SEKE-73572 format. One record per residue (C-alpha): residue in three letters; chain; x, y, z; residue number from 1. Coordinates in steps of 0.001 Angstrom, whole numbers, always signed. Layout:
REM SEKE-73572
<atom residu="ALA" chaine="A" xx="X" yy="Y" zz="Z" num="NUM"/>
...
REM end
This chain:
REM SEKE-73572
<atom residu="MET" chaine="A" xx="+0" yy="+0" zz="+0" num="1"/>
<atom residu="ASN" chaine="A" xx="+2828" yy="+2417" zz="+868" num="2"/>
<atom residu="GLN" chaine="A" xx="+4519" yy="+1760" zz="-2478" num="3"/>
<atom residu="HIS" chaine="A" xx="+1276" yy="+2547" zz="-4267" num="4"/>
<atom residu="ILE" chaine="A" xx="+1060" yy="+5883" zz="-2408" num="5"/>
<atom residu="VAL" chaine="A" xx="+4697" yy="+6704" zz="-3198" num="6"/>
<atom residu="ASP" chaine="A" xx="+4194" yy="+5928" zz="-6893" num="7"/>
<atom residu="HIS" chaine="A" xx="+1074" yy="+8088" zz="-7053" num="8"/>
<atom residu="LEU" chaine="A" xx="+2754" yy="+11083" zz="-5384" num="9"/>
<atom residu="GLY" chaine="A" xx="+5948" yy="+10679" zz="-7412" num="10"/>
<atom residu="LYS" chaine="A" xx="+4042" yy="+10828" zz="-10695" num="11"/>
<atom residu="ALA" chaine="A" xx="+1991" yy="+13800" zz="-9575" num="12"/>
<atom residu="ASP" chaine="A" xx="+4891" yy="+15929" zz="-8291" num="13"/>
<atom residu="ALA" chaine="A" xx="+8544" yy="+15718" zz="-9399" num="14"/>
<atom residu="VAL" chaine="A" xx="+9839" yy="+17853" zz="-6510" num="15"/>
<atom residu="LEU" chaine="A" xx="+8089" yy="+15745" zz="-3903" num="16"/>
<atom residu="ALA" chaine="A" xx="+9448" yy="+12650" zz="-5609" num="17"/>
<atom residu="GLY" chaine="A" xx="+13005" yy="+13852" zz="-4897" num="18"/>
<atom residu="VAL" chaine="A" xx="+12145" yy="+14395" zz="-1251" num="19"/>
<atom residu="MET" chaine="A" xx="+10651" yy="+10908" zz="-993" num="20"/>
<atom residu="ARG" chaine="A" xx="+13805" yy="+9335" zz="-2464" num="21"/>
<atom residu="ALA" chaine="A" xx="+15916" yy="+11169" zz="+127" num="22"/>
<atom residu="VAL" chaine="A" xx="+13669" yy="+10211" zz="+3044" num="23"/>
<atom residu="GLY" chaine="A" xx="+12650" yy="+6676" zz="+2170" num="24"/>
<atom residu="PRO" chaine="A" xx="+9325" yy="+4874" zz="+2695" num="25"/>
<atom residu="PRO" chaine="A" xx="+6706" yy="+6675" zz="+4800" num="26"/>
<atom residu="ALA" chaine="A" xx="+6342" yy="+5646" zz="+8431" num="27"/>
<atom residu="ILE" chaine="A" xx="+3243" yy="+7286" zz="+9888" num="28"/>
<atom residu="GLU" chaine="A" xx="+2623" yy="+5838" zz="+13337" num="29"/>
<atom residu="LEU" chaine="A" xx="-963" yy="+5735" zz="+14559" num="30"/>
<atom residu="ASP" chaine="A" xx="-2046" yy="+5956" zz="+18195" num="31"/>
<atom residu="ALA" chaine="A" xx="-5663" yy="+4866" zz="+18272" num="32"/>
<atom residu="GLU" chaine="A" xx="-5666" yy="+3291" zz="+21726" num="33"/>
<atom residu="CYS" chaine="A" xx="-6811" yy="+6311" zz="+23790" num="34"/>
<atom residu="HIS" chaine="A" xx="-10267" yy="+7826" zz="+23778" num="35"/>
<atom residu="PRO" chaine="A" xx="-10730" yy="+11020" zz="+21722" num="36"/>
<atom residu="PHE" chaine="A" xx="-11389" yy="+12819" zz="+25026" num="37"/>
<atom residu="GLU" chaine="A" xx="-7900" yy="+11930" zz="+26235" num="38"/>
<atom residu="ALA" chaine="A" xx="-6324" yy="+12849" zz="+22892" num="39"/>
<atom residu="LEU" chaine="A" xx="-7951" yy="+16294" zz="+22905" num="40"/>
<atom residu="ALA" chaine="A" xx="-7183" yy="+16835" zz="+26591" num="41"/>
<atom residu="ARG" chaine="A" xx="-3518" yy="+16123" zz="+25925" num="42"/>
<atom residu="ALA" chaine="A" xx="-3646" yy="+18547" zz="+22991" num="43"/>
<atom residu="ILE" chaine="A" xx="-5029" yy="+21259" zz="+25301" num="44"/>
<atom residu="ALA" chaine="A" xx="-2196" yy="+20635" zz="+27757" num="45"/>
<atom residu="HIS" chaine="A" xx="+428" yy="+20971" zz="+24996" num="46"/>
<atom residu="GLN" chaine="A" xx="-860" yy="+24335" zz="+23753" num="47"/>
<atom residu="GLN" chaine="A" xx="+1883" yy="+27017" zz="+23961" num="48"/>
<atom residu="LEU" chaine="A" xx="+4188" yy="+24643" zz="+25895" num="49"/>
<atom residu="ASN" chaine="A" xx="+7081" yy="+22391" zz="+24985" num="50"/>
<atom residu="GLY" chaine="A" xx="+6813" yy="+18637" zz="+25321" num="51"/>
<atom residu="THR" chaine="A" xx="+8612" yy="+18395" zz="+28662" num="52"/>
<atom residu="ALA" chaine="A" xx="+6454" yy="+21002" zz="+30408" num="53"/>
<atom residu="ALA" chaine="A" xx="+3246" yy="+19526" zz="+28992" num="54"/>
<atom residu="GLY" chaine="A" xx="+4284" yy="+16034" zz="+30094" num="55"/>
<atom residu="THR" chaine="A" xx="+4837" yy="+17285" zz="+33638" num="56"/>
<atom residu="ILE" chaine="A" xx="+1377" yy="+18892" zz="+33745" num="57"/>
<atom residu="LEU" chaine="A" xx="-291" yy="+15729" zz="+32450" num="58"/>
<atom residu="ARG" chaine="A" xx="+1549" yy="+13576" zz="+34987" num="59"/>
<atom residu="ARG" chaine="A" xx="+333" yy="+15823" zz="+37812" num="60"/>
<atom residu="LEU" chaine="A" xx="-3193" yy="+15660" zz="+36398" num="61"/>
<atom residu="VAL" chaine="A" xx="-3145" yy="+11859" zz="+36477" num="62"/>
<atom residu="GLU" chaine="A" xx="-1786" yy="+11808" zz="+40017" num="63"/>
<atom residu="SER" chaine="A" xx="-4226" yy="+14362" zz="+41434" num="64"/>
<atom residu="CYS" chaine="A" xx="-7444" yy="+13610" zz="+39562" num="65"/>
<atom residu="GLY" chaine="A" xx="-7124" yy="+10103" zz="+38158" num="66"/>
<atom residu="THR" chaine="A" xx="-6907" yy="+6766" zz="+39945" num="67"/>
<atom residu="GLY" chaine="A" xx="-3693" yy="+5574" zz="+38369" num="68"/>
<atom residu="ALA" chaine="A" xx="-4988" yy="+6288" zz="+34854" num="69"/>
<atom residu="PHE" chaine="A" xx="-5968" yy="+9288" zz="+32786" num="70"/>
<atom residu="PRO" chaine="A" xx="-8933" yy="+11074" zz="+34436" num="71"/>
<atom residu="THR" chaine="A" xx="-12414" yy="+10500" zz="+33100" num="72"/>
<atom residu="PRO" chaine="A" xx="-14653" yy="+13408" zz="+32034" num="73"/>
<atom residu="ARG" chaine="A" xx="-16634" yy="+13084" zz="+35275" num="74"/>
<atom residu="GLN" chaine="A" xx="-13457" yy="+13243" zz="+37366" num="75"/>
<atom residu="ILE" chaine="A" xx="-12393" yy="+16404" zz="+35540" num="76"/>
<atom residu="LEU" chaine="A" xx="-15737" yy="+18081" zz="+36222" num="77"/>
<atom residu="ASP" chaine="A" xx="-15699" yy="+17029" zz="+39895" num="78"/>
<atom residu="ALA" chaine="A" xx="-12134" yy="+18235" zz="+40479" num="79"/>
<atom residu="PRO" chaine="A" xx="-11983" yy="+21658" zz="+42189" num="80"/>
<atom residu="GLN" chaine="A" xx="-10289" yy="+24464" zz="+40338" num="81"/>
<atom residu="PRO" chaine="A" xx="-7376" yy="+24824" zz="+42840" num="82"/>
<atom residu="ARG" chaine="A" xx="-6431" yy="+21194" zz="+42210" num="83"/>
<atom residu="LEU" chaine="A" xx="-6306" yy="+21756" zz="+38452" num="84"/>
<atom residu="ARG" chaine="A" xx="-4357" yy="+24966" zz="+38985" num="85"/>
<atom residu="ALA" chaine="A" xx="-1867" yy="+23096" zz="+41169" num="86"/>
<atom residu="ALA" chaine="A" xx="-1322" yy="+20631" zz="+38334" num="87"/>
<atom residu="GLY" chaine="A" xx="-205" yy="+23539" zz="+36145" num="88"/>
<atom residu="PHE" chaine="A" xx="-3265" yy="+24354" zz="+34043" num="89"/>
<atom residu="SER" chaine="A" xx="-4067" yy="+28009" zz="+33408" num="90"/>
<atom residu="PHE" chaine="A" xx="-7585" yy="+29373" zz="+33871" num="91"/>
<atom residu="ALA" chaine="A" xx="-8149" yy="+29314" zz="+30100" num="92"/>
<atom residu="LYS" chaine="A" xx="-7007" yy="+25682" zz="+29831" num="93"/>
<atom residu="ILE" chaine="A" xx="-9170" yy="+24688" zz="+32811" num="94"/>
<atom residu="ALA" chaine="A" xx="-12202" yy="+26199" zz="+31075" num="95"/>
<atom residu="ALA" chaine="A" xx="-11322" yy="+24334" zz="+27861" num="96"/>
<atom residu="LEU" chaine="A" xx="-10727" yy="+21071" zz="+29746" num="97"/>
<atom residu="ARG" chaine="A" xx="-14063" yy="+21272" zz="+31549" num="98"/>
<atom residu="ASP" chaine="A" xx="-15921" yy="+22167" zz="+28358" num="99"/>
<atom residu="LEU" chaine="A" xx="-14339" yy="+19149" zz="+26674" num="100"/>
<atom residu="ALA" chaine="A" xx="-15417" yy="+16918" zz="+29573" num="101"/>
<atom residu="ALA" chaine="A" xx="-18984" yy="+18233" zz="+29506" num="102"/>
<atom residu="ARG" chaine="A" xx="-19325" yy="+17794" zz="+25729" num="103"/>
<atom residu="THR" chaine="A" xx="-17908" yy="+14275" zz="+26015" num="104"/>
<atom residu="LEU" chaine="A" xx="-20597" yy="+13348" zz="+28535" num="105"/>
<atom residu="ASP" chaine="A" xx="-23166" yy="+14883" zz="+26146" num="106"/>
<atom residu="GLU" chaine="A" xx="-21704" yy="+12654" zz="+23372" num="107"/>
<atom residu="ILE" chaine="A" xx="-20774" yy="+15642" zz="+21226" num="108"/>
<atom residu="VAL" chaine="A" xx="-17252" yy="+14244" zz="+21484" num="109"/>
<atom residu="PRO" chaine="A" xx="-17937" yy="+10535" zz="+20816" num="110"/>
<atom residu="ASP" chaine="A" xx="-15752" yy="+7491" zz="+21130" num="111"/>
<atom residu="HIS" chaine="A" xx="-13242" yy="+6280" zz="+18564" num="112"/>
<atom residu="ALA" chaine="A" xx="-15634" yy="+3931" zz="+16766" num="113"/>
<atom residu="THR" chaine="A" xx="-18273" yy="+6621" zz="+16311" num="114"/>
<atom residu="LEU" chaine="A" xx="-15735" yy="+9083" zz="+14923" num="115"/>
<atom residu="GLN" chaine="A" xx="-14544" yy="+6513" zz="+12390" num="116"/>
<atom residu="ALA" chaine="A" xx="-18011" yy="+6461" zz="+10865" num="117"/>
<atom residu="LEU" chaine="A" xx="-18000" yy="+10238" zz="+10263" num="118"/>
<atom residu="GLY" chaine="A" xx="-16422" yy="+12209" zz="+7430" num="119"/>
<atom residu="ASP" chaine="A" xx="-13402" yy="+14457" zz="+7871" num="120"/>
<atom residu="GLU" chaine="A" xx="-15209" yy="+17777" zz="+7632" num="121"/>
<atom residu="GLU" chaine="A" xx="-18019" yy="+16524" zz="+9832" num="122"/>
<atom residu="ILE" chaine="A" xx="-15491" yy="+15624" zz="+12516" num="123"/>
<atom residu="VAL" chaine="A" xx="-13842" yy="+19047" zz="+12197" num="124"/>
<atom residu="ALA" chaine="A" xx="-17175" yy="+20837" zz="+12538" num="125"/>
<atom residu="ARG" chaine="A" xx="-18156" yy="+18707" zz="+15520" num="126"/>
<atom residu="LEU" chaine="A" xx="-14963" yy="+18852" zz="+17556" num="127"/>
<atom residu="THR" chaine="A" xx="-14191" yy="+22531" zz="+16965" num="128"/>
<atom residu="GLU" chaine="A" xx="-17305" yy="+23345" zz="+18977" num="129"/>
<atom residu="VAL" chaine="A" xx="-15205" yy="+22541" zz="+22041" num="130"/>
<atom residu="ARG" chaine="A" xx="-13602" yy="+25534" zz="+23659" num="131"/>
<atom residu="GLY" chaine="A" xx="-9886" yy="+25777" zz="+22881" num="132"/>
<atom residu="ILE" chaine="A" xx="-9979" yy="+23183" zz="+20068" num="133"/>
<atom residu="GLY" chaine="A" xx="-9139" yy="+24543" zz="+16618" num="134"/>
<atom residu="ARG" chaine="A" xx="-8981" yy="+23024" zz="+13177" num="135"/>
<atom residu="TRP" chaine="A" xx="-5263" yy="+22177" zz="+13413" num="136"/>
<atom residu="THR" chaine="A" xx="-5808" yy="+20099" zz="+16560" num="137"/>
<atom residu="VAL" chaine="A" xx="-8595" yy="+18124" zz="+14888" num="138"/>
<atom residu="GLU" chaine="A" xx="-6441" yy="+17616" zz="+11790" num="139"/>
<atom residu="MET" chaine="A" xx="-3685" yy="+16066" zz="+13944" num="140"/>
<atom residu="LEU" chaine="A" xx="-6285" yy="+13749" zz="+15457" num="141"/>
<atom residu="LEU" chaine="A" xx="-7512" yy="+12797" zz="+11983" num="142"/>
<atom residu="MET" chaine="A" xx="-3998" yy="+11975" zz="+10804" num="143"/>
<atom residu="PHE" chaine="A" xx="-2393" yy="+10285" zz="+13799" num="144"/>
<atom residu="ARG" chaine="A" xx="-5400" yy="+8891" zz="+15720" num="145"/>
<atom residu="LEU" chaine="A" xx="-7907" yy="+7972" zz="+13026" num="146"/>
<atom residu="GLY" chaine="A" xx="-5436" yy="+7359" zz="+10195" num="147"/>
<atom residu="ARG" chaine="A" xx="-7266" yy="+9470" zz="+7623" num="148"/>
<atom residu="PRO" chaine="A" xx="-5224" yy="+9419" zz="+4365" num="149"/>
<atom residu="ASP" chaine="A" xx="-6265" yy="+12725" zz="+2772" num="150"/>
<atom residu="VAL" chaine="A" xx="-5627" yy="+15497" zz="+5328" num="151"/>
<atom residu="LEU" chaine="A" xx="-3446" yy="+18517" zz="+4499" num="152"/>
<atom residu="PRO" chaine="A" xx="-2890" yy="+20901" zz="+7436" num="153"/>
<atom residu="ILE" chaine="A" xx="-2236" yy="+24041" zz="+5389" num="154"/>
<atom residu="ASP" chaine="A" xx="-1941" yy="+26249" zz="+8495" num="155"/>
<atom residu="ASP" chaine="A" xx="+825" yy="+24135" zz="+10035" num="156"/>
<atom residu="PHE" chaine="A" xx="+4143" yy="+26000" zz="+10149" num="157"/>
<atom residu="GLY" chaine="A" xx="+6176" yy="+22816" zz="+9642" num="158"/>
<atom residu="VAL" chaine="A" xx="+4257" yy="+21948" zz="+6478" num="159"/>
<atom residu="GLN" chaine="A" xx="+4657" yy="+25475" zz="+5118" num="160"/>
<atom residu="ALA" chaine="A" xx="+8364" yy="+25655" zz="+5990" num="161"/>
<atom residu="GLY" chaine="A" xx="+8996" yy="+22183" zz="+4552" num="162"/>
<atom residu="PHE" chaine="A" xx="+7274" yy="+23170" zz="+1311" num="163"/>
<atom residu="LYS" chaine="A" xx="+9342" yy="+26369" zz="+1131" num="164"/>
<atom residu="ALA" chaine="A" xx="+12595" yy="+24441" zz="+1617" num="165"/>
<atom residu="ALA" chaine="A" xx="+11751" yy="+21544" zz="-708" num="166"/>
<atom residu="TYR" chaine="A" xx="+10562" yy="+23734" zz="-3587" num="167"/>
<atom residu="GLY" chaine="A" xx="+13207" yy="+26443" zz="-3221" num="168"/>
<atom residu="LEU" chaine="A" xx="+10842" yy="+29301" zz="-2457" num="169"/>
<atom residu="LYS" chaine="A" xx="+11911" yy="+32631" zz="-984" num="170"/>
<atom residu="LYS" chaine="A" xx="+9000" yy="+32885" zz="+1442" num="171"/>
<atom residu="LEU" chaine="A" xx="+6370" yy="+30707" zz="+3024" num="172"/>
<atom residu="PRO" chaine="A" xx="+3453" yy="+29793" zz="+778" num="173"/>
<atom residu="GLN" chaine="A" xx="+41" yy="+31181" zz="+1512" num="174"/>
<atom residu="PRO" chaine="A" xx="-2314" yy="+28569" zz="+2964" num="175"/>
<atom residu="LYS" chaine="A" xx="-4793" yy="+28919" zz="+98" num="176"/>
<atom residu="ALA" chaine="A" xx="-2022" yy="+28596" zz="-2494" num="177"/>
<atom residu="LEU" chaine="A" xx="-660" yy="+25528" zz="-682" num="178"/>
<atom residu="ALA" chaine="A" xx="-4133" yy="+23991" zz="-650" num="179"/>
<atom residu="LYS" chaine="A" xx="-4520" yy="+24598" zz="-4362" num="180"/>
<atom residu="TRP" chaine="A" xx="-1119" yy="+23076" zz="-5149" num="181"/>
<atom residu="GLY" chaine="A" xx="-1913" yy="+20099" zz="-2923" num="182"/>
<atom residu="GLU" chaine="A" xx="-4897" yy="+19152" zz="-5056" num="183"/>
<atom residu="ARG" chaine="A" xx="-2490" yy="+17038" zz="-7153" num="184"/>
<atom residu="TRP" chaine="A" xx="-1645" yy="+14934" zz="-4087" num="185"/>
<atom residu="LYS" chaine="A" xx="-5187" yy="+13655" zz="-3565" num="186"/>
<atom residu="PRO" chaine="A" xx="-6197" yy="+11224" zz="-2139" num="187"/>
<atom residu="TYR" chaine="A" xx="-2952" yy="+10867" zz="-167" num="188"/>
<atom residu="ARG" chaine="A" xx="-2328" yy="+14365" zz="+1136" num="189"/>
<atom residu="SER" chaine="A" xx="-1597" yy="+13081" zz="+4655" num="190"/>
<atom residu="THR" chaine="A" xx="+1480" yy="+11262" zz="+3338" num="191"/>
<atom residu="ALA" chaine="A" xx="+2534" yy="+14360" zz="+1388" num="192"/>
<atom residu="ALA" chaine="A" xx="+2308" yy="+16436" zz="+4580" num="193"/>
<atom residu="TRP" chaine="A" xx="+4420" yy="+13852" zz="+6403" num="194"/>
<atom residu="TYR" chaine="A" xx="+7123" yy="+14149" zz="+3729" num="195"/>
<atom residu="LEU" chaine="A" xx="+7063" yy="+17955" zz="+4006" num="196"/>
<atom residu="TRP" chaine="A" xx="+7792" yy="+17661" zz="+7725" num="197"/>
<atom residu="ARG" chaine="A" xx="+10712" yy="+15353" zz="+6907" num="198"/>
<atom residu="ALA" chaine="A" xx="+11907" yy="+17824" zz="+4236" num="199"/>
<atom residu="LEU" chaine="A" xx="+12228" yy="+20513" zz="+6902" num="200"/>
<atom residu="GLU" chaine="A" xx="+14340" yy="+18149" zz="+9015" num="201"/>
<atom residu="LEU" chaine="A" xx="+16599" yy="+17399" zz="+6048" num="202"/>
<atom residu="ALA" chaine="A" xx="+16970" yy="+21114" zz="+5335" num="203"/>
<atom residu="ARG" chaine="A" xx="+18104" yy="+21755" zz="+8908" num="204"/>
<atom residu="GLU" chaine="A" xx="+20625" yy="+18916" zz="+8597" num="205"/>
<atom residu="GLY" chaine="A" xx="+21832" yy="+20178" zz="+5203" num="206"/>
<atom residu="ARG" chaine="A" xx="+20799" yy="+16957" zz="+3409" num="207"/>
<atom residu="LEU" chaine="A" xx="+17812" yy="+18200" zz="+1432" num="208"/>
<atom residu="PRO" chaine="A" xx="+18295" yy="+17699" zz="-2334" num="209"/>
<atom residu="PRO" chaine="A" xx="+17721" yy="+20687" zz="-4638" num="210"/>
<atom residu="PRO" chaine="A" xx="+14296" yy="+20846" zz="-6272" num="211"/>
<atom residu="ALA" chaine="A" xx="+13959" yy="+18889" zz="-9491" num="212"/>
<atom residu="GLU" chaine="A" xx="+12228" yy="+21842" zz="-11116" num="213"/>
<atom residu="ARG" chaine="A" xx="+11210" yy="+25384" zz="-10387" num="214"/>
<atom residu="ILE" chaine="A" xx="+7558" yy="+25905" zz="-9719" num="215"/>
<atom residu="ARG" chaine="A" xx="+5257" yy="+28863" zz="-9621" num="216"/>
<atom residu="LEU" chaine="A" xx="+2468" yy="+28765" zz="-7078" num="217"/>
<atom residu="PRO" chaine="A" xx="-1000" yy="+29808" zz="-8157" num="218"/>
<atom residu="VAL" chaine="A" xx="-1747" yy="+33448" zz="-7452" num="219"/>
<atom residu="ILE" chaine="A" xx="-4497" yy="+33944" zz="-4899" num="220"/>
<atom residu="ARG" chaine="A" xx="-6094" yy="+37306" zz="-5472" num="221"/>
<atom residu="ARG" chaine="A" xx="-7492" yy="+39070" zz="-2494" num="222"/>
<atom residu="ARG" chaine="A" xx="-11005" yy="+40342" zz="-2733" num="223"/>
<atom residu="ARG" chaine="A" xx="-11273" yy="+44052" zz="-2391" num="224"/>
<atom residu="LYS" chaine="A" xx="-13727" yy="+45330" zz="+122" num="225"/>
<atom residu="ARG" chaine="A" xx="-16533" yy="+47284" zz="-1452" num="226"/>
<atom residu="SER" chaine="A" xx="-16606" yy="+50860" zz="-252" num="227"/>
<atom residu="ALA" chaine="A" xx="-19875" yy="+52302" zz="+926" num="228"/>
<atom residu="PRO" chaine="A" xx="-21652" yy="+54390" zz="-1735" num="229"/>
<atom residu="ILE" chaine="A" xx="-21296" yy="+58134" zz="-1335" num="230"/>
<atom residu="ARG" chaine="A" xx="-24632" yy="+59670" zz="-580" num="231"/>
<atom residu="LYS" chaine="A" xx="-25372" yy="+62944" zz="-2248" num="232"/>
<atom residu="SER" chaine="A" xx="-26271" yy="+65761" zz="+61" num="233"/>
<atom residu="ARG" chaine="A" xx="-29772" yy="+67138" zz="-286" num="234"/>
<atom residu="LYS" chaine="A" xx="-28732" yy="+70584" zz="+855" num="235"/>
<atom residu="ARG" chaine="A" xx="-28830" yy="+73313" zz="-1721" num="236"/>
<atom residu="PRO" chaine="A" xx="-25496" yy="+74820" zz="-2648" num="237"/>
<atom residu="SER" chaine="A" xx="-24711" yy="+77946" zz="-688" num="238"/>
<atom residu="ARG" chaine="A" xx="-25085" yy="+81243" zz="-2557" num="239"/>
<atom residu="ARG" chaine="A" xx="-22858" yy="+84170" zz="-1841" num="240"/>
<atom residu="PRO" chaine="A" xx="-24927" yy="+87164" zz="-695" num="241"/>
<atom residu="ASP" chaine="A" xx="-24738" yy="+90287" zz="-2777" num="242"/>
<atom residu="ARG" chaine="A" xx="-23873" yy="+93772" zz="-1546" num="243"/>
<atom residu="ARG" chaine="A" xx="-27434" yy="+94783" zz="-586" num="244"/>
<atom residu="GLU" chaine="A" xx="-27932" yy="+91681" zz="+1503" num="245"/>
<atom residu="ARG" chaine="A" xx="-24629" yy="+92213" zz="+3301" num="246"/>
<atom residu="THR" chaine="A" xx="-25584" yy="+95799" zz="+4080" num="247"/>
<atom residu="ALA" chaine="A" xx="-29003" yy="+94745" zz="+5411" num="248"/>
<atom residu="ARG" chaine="A" xx="-27485" yy="+92034" zz="+7563" num="249"/>
<atom residu="SER" chaine="A" xx="-24927" yy="+94398" zz="+9097" num="250"/>
<atom residu="SER" chaine="A" xx="-27610" yy="+96989" zz="+9870" num="251"/>
<atom residu="ARG" chaine="A" xx="-29838" yy="+94392" zz="+11531" num="252"/>
<atom residu="SER" chaine="A" xx="-26905" yy="+93194" zz="+13610" num="253"/>
<atom residu="ALA" chaine="A" xx="-26172" yy="+96778" zz="+14686" num="254"/>
<atom residu="MET" chaine="A" xx="-29796" yy="+97336" zz="+15705" num="255"/>
<atom residu="ARG" chaine="A" xx="-29854" yy="+94124" zz="+17772" num="256"/>
<atom residu="ALA" chaine="A" xx="-26627" yy="+95113" zz="+19501" num="257"/>
<atom residu="ALA" chaine="A" xx="-27994" yy="+98561" zz="+20306" num="258"/>
<atom residu="SER" chaine="A" xx="-31258" yy="+97208" zz="+21739" num="259"/>
<atom residu="SER" chaine="A" xx="-29425" yy="+94674" zz="+23901" num="260"/>
<atom residu="SER" chaine="A" xx="-27076" yy="+97349" zz="+25285" num="261"/>
<atom residu="ALA" chaine="A" xx="-30079" yy="+99566" zz="+26050" num="262"/>
<atom residu="ARG" chaine="A" xx="-31669" yy="+96864" zz="+28129" num="263"/>
<atom residu="LEU" chaine="A" xx="-28495" yy="+96404" zz="+30091" num="264"/>
<atom residu="ARG" chaine="A" xx="-28019" yy="+100109" zz="+30975" num="265"/>
<atom residu="PRO" chaine="A" xx="-29247" yy="+101229" zz="+34409" num="266"/>
<atom residu="ALA" chaine="A" xx="-32167" yy="+103625" zz="+34652" num="267"/>
<atom residu="GLY" chaine="A" xx="-31261" yy="+107301" zz="+34254" num="268"/>
<atom residu="ALA" chaine="A" xx="-27993" yy="+106600" zz="+32515" num="269"/>
<atom residu="ARG" chaine="A" xx="-27258" yy="+108787" zz="+29535" num="270"/>
<atom residu="THR" chaine="A" xx="-26769" yy="+107356" zz="+26157" num="271"/>
<atom residu="PRO" chaine="A" xx="-23275" yy="+108145" zz="+24972" num="272"/>
<atom residu="SER" chaine="A" xx="-23194" yy="+110303" zz="+21914" num="273"/>
<atom residu="ARG" chaine="A" xx="-21778" yy="+108822" zz="+18809" num="274"/>
<atom residu="ARG" chaine="A" xx="-20683" yy="+112179" zz="+17439" num="275"/>
<atom residu="ARG" chaine="A" xx="-17070" yy="+112990" zz="+17601" num="276"/>
<atom residu="PRO" chaine="A" xx="-16214" yy="+116006" zz="+19756" num="277"/>
<atom residu="ALA" chaine="A" xx="-15379" yy="+119182" zz="+17862" num="278"/>
<atom residu="ARG" chaine="A" xx="-11746" yy="+119987" zz="+17590" num="279"/>
<atom residu="ARG" chaine="A" xx="-10605" yy="+122944" zz="+19623" num="280"/>
<atom residu="SER" chaine="A" xx="-8937" yy="+125615" zz="+17615" num="281"/>
<atom residu="ARG" chaine="A" xx="-5607" yy="+126707" zz="+18913" num="282"/>
<atom residu="ALA" chaine="A" xx="-5083" yy="+130376" zz="+19566" num="283"/>
<atom residu="PRO" chaine="A" xx="-2304" yy="+131916" zz="+17528" num="284"/>
<atom residu="ALA" chaine="A" xx="+868" yy="+132444" zz="+19436" num="285"/>
<atom residu="SER" chaine="A" xx="+1382" yy="+136049" zz="+20575" num="286"/>
<atom residu="LYS" chaine="A" xx="+4196" yy="+137926" zz="+19026" num="287"/>
<atom residu="LYS" chaine="A" xx="+6614" yy="+139506" zz="+21318" num="288"/>
REM end
């Protein structure tokens, strides 16, 4: 079966064929023993942490909440928050862990056999309802727990970086462009993703072969946002007043100012005259 997958991918993509020759036969290991609840709970614990720190938190969780085994959903819900905090879970992860436990008891997160009967996108839509569980987490479960053969995690950094290194690109591919290029790998895109992860490892070790050919990724055009239509103002355009109107306006303003000042003057006060005082004539200087 593996040789059939390798032959199909090699014929569909010359660059990936060179990577497969350098890596060897695919070896995707499945871990289908644990319940999907445990797999997702472990994924929540690993978020934003390295493997060692996440392993320590999970070991404390088993010791404090479980009876020698991984805790059940009921044990997670019955555990007080300080106990989960002492194990090393943040408040956000505790909320996600409890939501996962509650949805497992409600059978929104079913057992392994029930998930196997569902399609890939149906599983993604169902499990991403859980708080803290995104599409990437469900894709890892599809690949390494359920063994689904046609999953391409286009948002995974390792897949993007491996594609960039294997195909000799200058920058990481856009997820939509990677998805469009990966159409040629169907129905074995999970194996292609596995080889892209191995290509990144070979690039770091300096053993990645040069690409067999130069490629050009499909251009993904961004949709421009439509701007709101400009509404025309209903106001009439302003008209500049002529000279007569300006004169009338100034006289009305003067009359209003005079009436307001008259109301403010105390009773008996004289109105100041607006006439200028007459100039006094100087007497001629006397001659001595």
